[in-house]
N, C-alpha and C positions, 0 to 999 in steps of 0.2 A: 688176698684179699679181694683184689681184684676180677682175683679166676674162680673164685667161689660166690661170686655175686651173677659174670658172666654163664657158670653152672646153673647154678637158678632161674635165669633171664632164658635160658635156653630150656632146660625143663619144663619150664610156664610156660613159653613158646608151643613148641611141639607138642605139651596136655595143651591148648587151647585149639591145636590144629585136629591130630584125634581126639579133642573134646563135636569140632566144626562138625567132620568126616560121619563120625556117628551122625549130629543128626541129619543130615541129607543123608548119611545111609539110610536113617530110617525115617525120613521124608518121604525121599523116592519108594521103597518095600511099603509103604501103607500109600505112598495112588495107586500106585502095579494094585496090594488085595483092593480099594474101593473100582477100581478100574475092573476086576477081573468081580469086583462082582454084578456090578453093575452090564458087564455083557452077559454074568449068567439069570440075572431078573431079566433082559432083553429081549434073551433065547431061548425061557422057557416057555413050553406052552402055550397056548392059552387055553383057559378057564370060561366057562359058563359064569357066568352069574350068580352072588350069591342071594340067601332072600332075603336079605337088609338091602343089595344092589335093587332088586330088580324090583321088594317092594314103594323102595322112597325115589332115587336116581333115574330105572331106566321104567321108566311109567307108560309111555309108547302114547303115539297119535288123543288126543283127550277133541275128536272134531265133536260143535258143536251142528255143524250140516247143515250151514243159514248162509246163504248164501245169498245176494244179492241176484232181481232177474237179471232180466237182456235188456230192455229199458230205463237200469237203476239212472238217472241222471247222474251221478258223482263218479260211477263210471264210463260213464259217459267222457264226462269235463276227466275227467283220469285220459284218457284216451287219445282227448284230443290236446291236452296238456302234453303228452310225451311224445304226440306223430310233429310237432311244430315242433318241440326239444330237438329229437332224432333232427328233423329234415334240415335246423338248421344250422347245429352244431356240428352235423357229421357231412355231411351233402350243397352245404351252400347256399340251397333254397328257400325261398320264400312261402313254399306248398302248406294250407294248414286247410284242417279237415273243419265247412263251416254248418258242418251237419248233417244227418245220418237219416233212412231210410229203409223200409220193410226191412224190423228188428223183426226177427223170428230167436228162437231154443230151436239146436238143437241137438242136442244131446243133458242128460244131469244125473253126475255117477254111473259114467260111464265104464270102470274098472272095478277090481274086488274095494269089498267093505273098509274095506285099509287102508287101502290110498285116498288122496286130502282132495275131499270131495273140489268140482268145481260143474261151472255149469256151460257147455261150447255154447254160445252162438253165431249168428248172422249177419249180418244187414252191406248195405250200401252205402256206404259214406261218399258224403259232397264235398270236393275240393272245393277252394274257395280259384282255380283254373274253368272251373264250368264243369268237369268230368265229372262222372262217378263212378266207382272202380263201388267191386264187394271188398268186405273185410268181415275174417274172422276173429272169430275174437272168445279166450278164458278168463271169464272170474274163478277163483281158486280161491276159499278158503284161509286164512291167516299165513301168503304169502304174499302180504306189503312190507310196512318198510317194518323190521328187523321184528318180524312174524305176529303181529299189532294185529294190522286187520284182513282181507279179502284184498290179492293182487290183481291187473290186470295184465294182459299177456294178446298183443292183440300183429293184421297180419293187413297191409291193406296190399288187394293182389296188384301186381302192373307196378308198385314202389314197393319193392322184398329190394332196395334195392343191392343187403348184402348177401342174396340169398337163404338169411336164418332157413328159413321155412316151406324152401323148396324144393316142391315146383311149384308150383301158382300159389301156394301160400299149404297147401295141401298136411304140412308139420303140424298145422296150426287147427285140425282141428280131429276132433275123436277122434 
């Protein structure tokens, strides 16, 4: 009787082991098939957007072409604040822009009609150390915080310390 129960137990144990092996093999096969399907999906040729995608998700740029003028006070205030932050935070400098002179527009919409509307400007920035530097800046539609309003990019000639718009701020122009 002990022998029969021992054989029954070993039979049940071997059946449990074989079921566990079957589950493992099934899971491995399923994960291999899933990996194969994902790789086939990723390796497939790119296709053009269908009618539904074109009409709802890929609508393209919808610009109003309403860009503030070069002497718009909030745009100049943004330049003053961003210049102060850049000088203080990155260059450990107390330089600040205290005013602007001779502001004029260089160009508006210099590129194709589908490009982001921009107004390129030039002026003289009066610095708190008494120096006057040429400043080039652009005001562009939908380039502000999270694309909600206009944004400003600027370069103060002689104070472009990281050479982002080098040489002589030429990269900040049209």
